[in-house]
DRENTIFI-181819 format. One record per residue: x, y, z of N, C-alpha, C in turn; residue number from 1; residue in one letter. Coordinates in Angstrom, 3 decimals. Layout:
(pt (X; Y; Z); (X; Y; Z); (X; Y; Z); NUM; 'a');
...
This chain:
(pt (128.913; 75.223; -30.200); (127.662; 75.812; -30.642); (126.491; 74.862; -30.432); 1; 'm');
(pt (126.601; 73.962; -29.516); (125.520; 73.008; -29.292); (124.566; 73.441; -28.177); 2; 'q');
(pt (125.001; 74.360; -27.341); (124.213; 74.746; -26.179); (122.969; 75.560; -26.522); 3; 'e');
(pt (122.847; 76.023; -27.752); (121.678; 76.807; -28.147); (120.389; 76.034; -27.901); 4; 'w');
(pt (120.478; 74.725; -27.906); (119.278; 73.900; -27.718); (118.619; 74.128; -26.359); 5; 'r');
(pt (119.390; 74.613; -25.413); (118.875; 74.817; -24.060); (118.325; 76.219; -23.836); 6; 'y');
(pt (118.406; 77.045; -24.843); (117.884; 78.406; -24.733); (116.403; 78.437; -25.095); 7; 'l');
(pt (115.742; 79.483; -24.655); (114.324; 79.646; -24.958); (114.051; 81.065; -25.423); 8; 'e');
(pt (112.945; 81.212; -26.113); (112.430; 82.522; -26.468); (113.340; 83.374; -27.326); 9; 'g');
(pt (113.392; 84.650; -26.960); (114.107; 85.645; -27.751); (115.604; 85.341; -27.860); 10; 'e');
(pt (116.195; 84.895; -26.780); (117.637; 84.593; -26.800); (117.930; 83.438; -27.758); 11; 'r');
(pt (117.083; 82.433; -27.768); (117.253; 81.297; -28.684); (117.179; 81.777; -30.131); 12; 'r');
(pt (116.187; 82.605; -30.435); (116.030; 83.116; -31.800); (117.223; 83.967; -32.215); 13; 'e');
(pt (117.738; 84.751; -31.284); (118.911; 85.576; -31.573); (120.119; 84.700; -31.918); 14; 'e');
(pt (120.354; 83.684; -31.112); (121.500; 82.796; -31.339); (121.316; 82.009; -32.633); 15; 'i');
(pt (120.119; 81.530; -32.899); (119.876; 80.790; -34.142); (120.074; 81.686; -35.360); 16; 'l');
(pt (119.679; 82.949; -35.254); (119.912; 83.895; -36.344); (121.396; 84.101; -36.588); 17; 'g');
(pt (122.157; 84.253; -35.511); (123.613; 84.394; -35.633); (124.228; 83.139; -36.244); 18; 'e');
(pt (123.725; 81.994; -35.825); (124.234; 80.723; -36.353); (123.983; 80.631; -37.860); 19; 'r');
(pt (122.794; 81.004; -38.293); (122.479; 80.975; -39.726); (123.392; 81.913; -40.506); 20; 'r');
(pt (123.632; 83.101; -39.966); (124.535; 84.060; -40.632); (125.948; 83.496; -40.729); 21; 'c');
(pt (126.416; 82.891; -39.664); (127.756; 82.307; -39.634); (127.869; 81.187; -40.672); 22; 'y');
(pt (126.872; 80.292; -40.697); (126.882; 79.201; -41.670); (126.855; 79.744; -43.093); 23; 'e');
(pt (126.101; 80.800; -43.334); (126.048; 81.386; -44.676); (127.397; 81.971; -45.066); 24; 'e');
(pt (128.097; 82.580; -44.134); (129.434; 83.114; -44.443); (130.387; 81.993; -44.831); 25; 'r');
(pt (130.304; 80.867; -44.150); (131.170; 79.732; -44.483); (130.779; 79.166; -45.846); 26; 'v');
(pt (129.484; 79.044; -46.117); (129.041; 78.584; -47.447); (129.556; 79.518; -48.530); 27; 'r');
(pt (129.522; 80.819; -48.261); (130.001; 81.803; -49.239); (131.490; 81.625; -49.516); 28; 'a');
(pt (132.262; 81.277; -48.499); (133.693; 81.024; -48.717); (133.906; 79.841; -49.651); 29; 'l');
(pt (133.147; 78.779; -49.449); (133.259; 77.624; -50.341); (132.792; 77.973; -51.750); 30; 'f');
(pt (131.713; 78.725; -51.846); (131.202; 79.146; -53.151); (132.258; 79.974; -53.884); 31; 'r');
(pt (132.868; 80.910; -53.174); (133.905; 81.745; -53.778); (135.101; 80.902; -54.220); 32; 'e');
(pt (135.518; 79.965; -53.395); (136.632; 79.091; -53.763); (136.326; 78.270; -54.997); 33; 'g');
(pt (135.088; 77.808; -55.100); (134.671; 77.038; -56.284); (134.664; 77.925; -57.515); 34; 'r');
(pt (134.109; 79.132; -57.378); (134.021; 80.054; -58.518); (135.395; 80.518; -58.989); 35; 'e');
(pt (136.354; 80.612; -58.077); (137.719; 81.005; -58.444); (138.527; 79.848; -59.029); 36; 'l');
(pt (137.967; 78.644; -58.964); (138.670; 77.481; -59.484); (139.615; 76.841; -58.487); 37; 'g');
(pt (139.556; 77.274; -57.227); (140.417; 76.702; -56.198); (139.847; 75.428; -55.592); 38; 'd');
(pt (138.546; 75.218; -55.741); (137.885; 74.036; -55.201); (137.163; 73.298; -56.319); 39; 'l');
(pt (136.834; 72.065; -56.061); (136.154; 71.226; -57.048); (134.888; 71.903; -57.562); 40; 'r');
(pt (134.619; 71.724; -58.830); (133.436; 72.343; -59.424); (132.144; 71.659; -58.998); 41; 't');
(pt (132.234; 70.422; -58.538); (131.036; 69.701; -58.108); (130.796; 69.809; -56.600); 42; 'd');
(pt (131.536; 70.675; -55.927); (131.417; 70.828; -54.481); (130.081; 71.468; -54.113); 43; 'l');
(pt (129.364; 70.855; -53.209); (128.116; 71.415; -52.698); (128.458; 72.307; -51.508); 44; 'd');
(pt (128.219; 73.605; -51.647); (128.624; 74.578; -50.633); (128.008; 74.287; -49.264); 45; 'd');
(pt (126.734; 73.965; -49.238); (126.053; 73.736; -47.962); (126.619; 72.511; -47.248); 46; 'a');
(pt (126.817; 71.425; -47.981); (127.364; 70.210; -47.381); (128.789; 70.430; -46.902); 47; 't');
(pt (129.603; 71.088; -47.713); (130.990; 71.363; -47.329); (131.041; 72.226; -46.074); 48; 'a');
(pt (130.177; 73.220; -45.994); (130.154; 74.101; -44.823); (129.739; 73.340; -43.573); 49; 'a');
(pt (128.682; 72.550; -43.670); (128.220; 71.802; -42.500); (129.244; 70.767; -42.053); 50; 'l');
(pt (129.876; 70.082; -42.995); (130.906; 69.103; -42.654); (132.068; 69.778; -41.938); 51; 'l');
(pt (132.531; 70.887; -42.485); (133.664; 71.600; -41.899); (133.318; 72.149; -40.521); 52; 't');
(pt (132.166; 72.794; -40.402); (131.766; 73.348; -39.105); (131.570; 72.253; -38.061); 53; 'l');
(pt (131.010; 71.130; -38.474); (130.829; 70.019; -37.535); (132.172; 69.507; -37.042); 54; 's');
(pt (133.101; 69.334; -37.954); (134.430; 68.859; -37.563); (135.121; 69.857; -36.642); 55; 'a');
(pt (135.050; 71.129; -36.980); (135.696; 72.162; -36.159); (135.047; 72.243; -34.776); 56; 'v');
(pt (133.727; 72.179; -34.724); (133.026; 72.295; -33.446); (133.321; 71.148; -32.485); 57; 'n');
(pt (133.710; 70.003; -33.010); (133.975; 68.847; -32.156); (135.454; 68.489; -32.073); 58; 'w');
(pt (136.316; 69.262; -32.699); (137.751; 68.947; -32.712); (138.335; 68.868; -31.306); 59; 'a');
(pt (137.815; 69.652; -30.385); (138.355; 69.619; -29.019); (138.217; 68.237; -28.387); 60; 'y');
(pt (137.246; 67.441; -28.829); (137.073; 66.103; -28.258); (138.123; 65.127; -28.769); 61; 't');
(pt (138.803; 65.478; -29.855); (139.818; 64.589; -30.420); (141.176; 64.769; -29.774); 62; 'w');
(pt (141.363; 65.891; -29.098); (142.671; 66.191; -28.521); (142.992; 65.227; -27.392); 63; 'l');
(pt (144.209; 64.748; -27.409); (144.678; 63.846; -26.370); (145.867; 64.490; -25.676); 64; 'q');
(pt (145.981; 64.321; -24.373); (147.119; 64.903; -23.657); (148.443; 64.490; -24.303); 65; 'p');
(pt (149.281; 65.467; -24.539); (150.589; 65.199; -25.121); (150.608; 65.093; -26.631); 66; 'g');
(pt (149.448; 65.083; -27.261); (149.408; 64.970; -28.718); (149.652; 66.338; -29.351); 67; 'r');
(pt (150.370; 66.333; -30.432); (150.723; 67.562; -31.138); (149.488; 68.133; -31.842); 68; 'd');
(pt (149.070; 69.325; -31.449); (147.893; 69.933; -32.069); (148.168; 70.341; -33.514); 69; 't');
(pt (149.411; 70.662; -33.844); (149.742; 70.987; -35.236); (149.541; 69.775; -36.133); 70; 'd');
(pt (149.886; 68.603; -35.629); (149.685; 67.372; -36.400); (148.191; 67.146; -36.652); 71; 'e');
(pt (147.383; 67.360; -35.627); (145.937; 67.207; -35.791); (145.408; 68.214; -36.806); 72; 'l');
(pt (145.875; 69.447; -36.735); (145.451; 70.476; -37.689); (145.858; 70.100; -39.110); 73; 'a');
(pt (147.059; 69.564; -39.281); (147.517; 69.141; -40.609); (146.648; 68.014; -41.158); 74; 'd');
(pt (146.297; 67.066; -40.323); (145.442; 65.950; -40.770); (144.044; 66.454; -41.126); 75; 'r');
(pt (143.533; 67.334; -40.303); (142.226; 67.935; -40.551); (142.227; 68.629; -41.909); 76; 'f');
(pt (143.233; 69.454; -42.141); (143.362; 70.191; -43.397); (143.462; 69.229; -44.579); 77; 'y');
(pt (144.308; 68.222; -44.455); (144.503; 67.270; -45.551); (143.202; 66.561; -45.907); 78; 'a');
(pt (142.471; 66.126; -44.911); (141.236; 65.392; -45.182); (140.135; 66.275; -45.745); 79; 'l');
(pt (139.926; 67.420; -45.124); (138.812; 68.260; -45.546); (139.141; 69.157; -46.731); 80; 'l');
(pt (140.136; 69.988; -46.594); (140.398; 70.991; -47.622); (141.009; 70.368; -48.868); 81; 'i');
(pt (142.043; 69.555; -48.700); (142.645; 68.946; -49.887); (141.648; 68.063; -50.629); 82; 'd');
(pt (140.718; 67.464; -49.901); (139.695; 66.644; -50.538); (138.674; 67.449; -51.329); 83; 'g');
(pt (138.630; 68.757; -51.095); (137.671; 69.618; -51.782); (138.298; 70.363; -52.950); 84; 'm');
(pt (139.545; 70.096; -53.219); (140.249; 70.797; -54.286); (140.415; 69.944; -55.516); 85; 'r');
(pt (140.740; 70.630; -56.603); (141.502; 70.029; -57.652); (140.862; 69.432; -58.867); 86; 'g');
(pt (139.665; 68.991; -58.857); (139.170; 68.383; -60.078); (137.664; 68.590; -60.182); 87; 'y');
(pt (137.216; 68.434; -61.391); (135.781; 68.548; -61.651); (135.239; 67.176; -62.005); 88; 'a');
(pt (134.088; 66.866; -61.491); (133.439; 65.623; -61.853); (132.881; 65.761; -63.266); 89; 't');
(pt (133.117; 64.778; -64.132); (132.565; 64.866; -65.486); (131.053; 65.093; -65.448); 90; 'p');
(pt (130.622; 66.030; -66.256); (129.197; 66.328; -66.346); (128.700; 67.299; -65.293); 91; 'g');
(pt (129.590; 67.745; -64.415); (129.158; 68.674; -63.352); (129.167; 70.098; -63.856); 92; 'a');
């Protein structure tokens, strides 16, 4: 999703609008997870969404020939999702 920078005019605005909608849907997923008690109560939805989308958008650059993609997915999940679960910060 980085190529939008090279667009101009109406097409650029269309893509940026779609990007904003997509980011909002991801923020809503984090918000829902927090409200259901599945994610940390102090989780900032916007930051979590941007961090996750950034990691996902660049994951292809981490792949190495012969490396197990399931292992990479497991590490990704452990770092991002497991880190967003489980406890509330005092006073939050």
